[in-house]
C-alpha positions in Angstrom: 12.1 19.0 -38.6 13.6 16.9 -36.0 11.1 15.2 -33.4 11.3 15.7 -29.6 11.3 12.0 -28.0 12.3 13.1 -25.0 8.8 11.8 -22.8 9.1 8.2 -24.5 12.9 7.9 -23.9 12.2 9.3 -20.2 9.5 6.2 -19.7 11.6 3.7 -21.4 14.6 4.2 -19.5 12.3 4.4 -16.5 10.9 1.2 -17.2 14.0 -0.5 -18.2 15.4 0.5 -15.0 12.8 -2.1 -13.4 13.2 -4.7 -15.7 13.9 -5.4 -19.3 12.2 -8.4 -20.9 13.1 -10.0 -24.1 10.3 -11.1 -26.1 11.0 -14.6 -28.3 11.1 -12.6 -31.6 13.9 -10.6 -29.8 15.5 -13.2 -28.7 15.5 -15.1 -32.4 16.4 -12.0 -34.1 19.7 -11.3 -31.7 20.5 -14.7 -31.5 20.9 -15.1 -35.5 24.7 -15.7 -36.7 25.3 -12.4 -38.6 24.0 -10.5 -35.8 25.0 -11.8 -32.5 23.5 -9.1 -30.5 23.9 -9.0 -26.8 21.7 -8.3 -24.0 24.3 -5.8 -22.7 24.2 -4.3 -26.7 20.5 -3.8 -25.6 21.1 -2.2 -22.3 23.7 0.0 -23.9 21.1 1.1 -26.7 18.4 1.6 -24.4 20.6 3.8 -21.7 22.6 5.5 -24.1 20.9 5.4 -27.2 18.3 7.5 -28.7 14.6 7.6 -30.0 14.8 7.8 -33.7 11.1 6.8 -34.5 8.0 7.1 -31.9 5.1 4.8 -32.2 2.0 5.7 -30.0 -0.5 3.8 -31.7 1.1 0.3 -32.1 -1.0 -2.4 -31.4 1.6 -3.6 -28.7 1.1 -0.6 -26.9 2.9 2.7 -27.3 6.4 1.7 -28.1 9.1 3.5 -30.3 12.6 2.7 -32.1 16.0 3.6 -30.9 19.3 3.6 -32.3 22.6 3.0 -30.5 25.8 1.5 -30.7 27.8 -1.4 -29.3 31.7 -1.4 -27.9 33.0 -1.9 -31.8 30.6 0.7 -33.0 27.9 -1.2 -34.7 24.8 0.4 -35.4 21.9 -1.6 -33.7 17.9 -0.8 -33.6 16.3 -1.5 -30.9 12.5 -1.9 -30.6 10.5 -1.6 -27.3 7.5 -0.9 -25.4 7.6 0.6 -22.2 5.0 -1.2 -19.5 4.4 -0.5 -15.9 6.4 -2.6 -14.2 9.1 -3.6 -17.2 10.3 -2.4 -20.5 9.6 -5.0 -23.4 12.2 -5.6 -26.1 10.2 -6.2 -29.3 13.0 -6.7 -31.3 16.6 -5.8 -32.3 18.3 -5.7 -35.6 21.4 -4.2 -37.3 20.0 -1.3 -40.0 20.8 -2.1 -43.7 22.8 0.9 -44.8 20.6 0.5 -48.1 17.1 0.5 -46.2 18.6 3.9 -43.8 20.5 7.4 -43.8 24.3 6.9 -43.2 24.2 7.7 -39.7 20.8 5.0 -39.4 18.6 7.8 -38.0 16.2 7.8 -41.1 14.7 5.5 -43.8 15.4 6.2 -47.1 
């Protein structure tokens, strides 16, 4: 079964066009030496990636998990929450192949 995430994807991108803010947890995770995920990488995930999980009941507000790839084809997951005036990036990480399908879209 393939879920339709078009509505949340549209909202995420619309919010990101206004402003993207990085929560402290996201900055810490992006800056880890074994990750080194840049803000440009995050923008690429947001504007070129896809929503793979939707969390409409998240306590931080409606959020989702996105999958995208950086310039070196490294898979990146971004959890973000669209707000009226900005997109909040909650966290970002490199998915572990032991925890995700080969295409990084489904938890194993």
